[in-house]
N, C-alpha and C positions, 0 to 999 in steps of 0.2 A: 274293438281299434279304439284309440284315442285320438282326440283331435290334434290337428298339429298346433300348438301355441302361437306360433308367429297367423295362422289363419285366424285363430279365435281374436288376437288383438286385432287384427286388419278387418274383420268383420264387427266388431265392436266401435272400431272408430268409425268406419263407415258408417253403422247405427248413429253413432253419436253427430257424425257431420249431418246425414237426413234430418236429424232435429233441432241440429244447432243451427244451419244453415237459415231459416225464417231471422234468427237472430240477428245474423250477419248479414241476410237482406236490409233490417230493420237498419243498423249499423251505418252501412253505405247511403240509405235514405237520409238519416240524418245529419251525415255529411255535405250529401251533395245541396241538402237545404241548406247547411251554413256558408257553405261556398256559395249559392244563390244569396244570400242574405251580404255575406262579407261584399260580394261584386257591388250590393247596392251602397252599404255603409261597411267601410272597409274597417273602421273603427269598433266597430260593436264587438265589445270584451264577451257580452253573453254568447253570441252566435261562434267567436272564436272558440269559446270554453266549450262548447258543446260539440264543435269539430273535433275540438283539441282531444276529449275523450272519449268520444268514436272511433278516432284515430289510433288510442293507445288501446282500447279494448278491442278493436281488429288486429293488430301489431301483436300482441300477445295468442292470439287466438289461432290466425292462420297458421302459421309453423307448425302447431297441434295435426292439422288437418292435413299435412303435406304440400302447405303452398308458403315456401320460405321467403320467395320473391313477392310475394305478399303482405310477408309480416314486414319485408324492407320498405318497400312502399308506404305503408302504412305509418312508420313510424318516422318516416321524412316527412310526412304530412304535420304526423304530431310536433315533429321539431319544428317546421315552417311558422305554425299554428304559435306553438310555446315563445317565441322571439318576442322580446318586447318592442322592437321595430313594427313601424305600421307598415302595414301588403300594400305593398306597392300594384301597380295593373299586372307587371310581369308574374310578381308574386301570386297573384289570384291567377293570370294564366296557366302558368306551373302548376298550380292547386286542380284546376279543373281536368289536366293533364294526367295528372298523379290520379285524381282520383277515374277517369274512364282505362288506367293501366287497372287501375284497383278491380273494376266491376270485368276487365276481362281474365283479371286473375283468376277470381271467383267464377268467373262461367265457364271456366275450362276445367271446373272440377266437377263430375258427374254428381246429379242430386243422391245418387246412393252409394 
């Protein structure tokens, strides 16, 4: 009896999530660190770029693993950090909220 192609794909995606999850969590750490640094110095372009890159990568990968809401949130973070405008206290507060939302979305997906 041959294995159902959909089941094979689901099993492969589950395995990919298991192996990719540490990278996703590391990107979340980079994003949190950038946010913390930007809270101290909102004009720091290096931290802004680090956060933007981490958000971009998260936006691209989370949908693949069945977390489209996570992709949308990460894209909104990337968009905020791409803006040439200086970050305000409200921007930083919103950034922290979006990061917390991303944490919740990622935590909602089982490790395997």
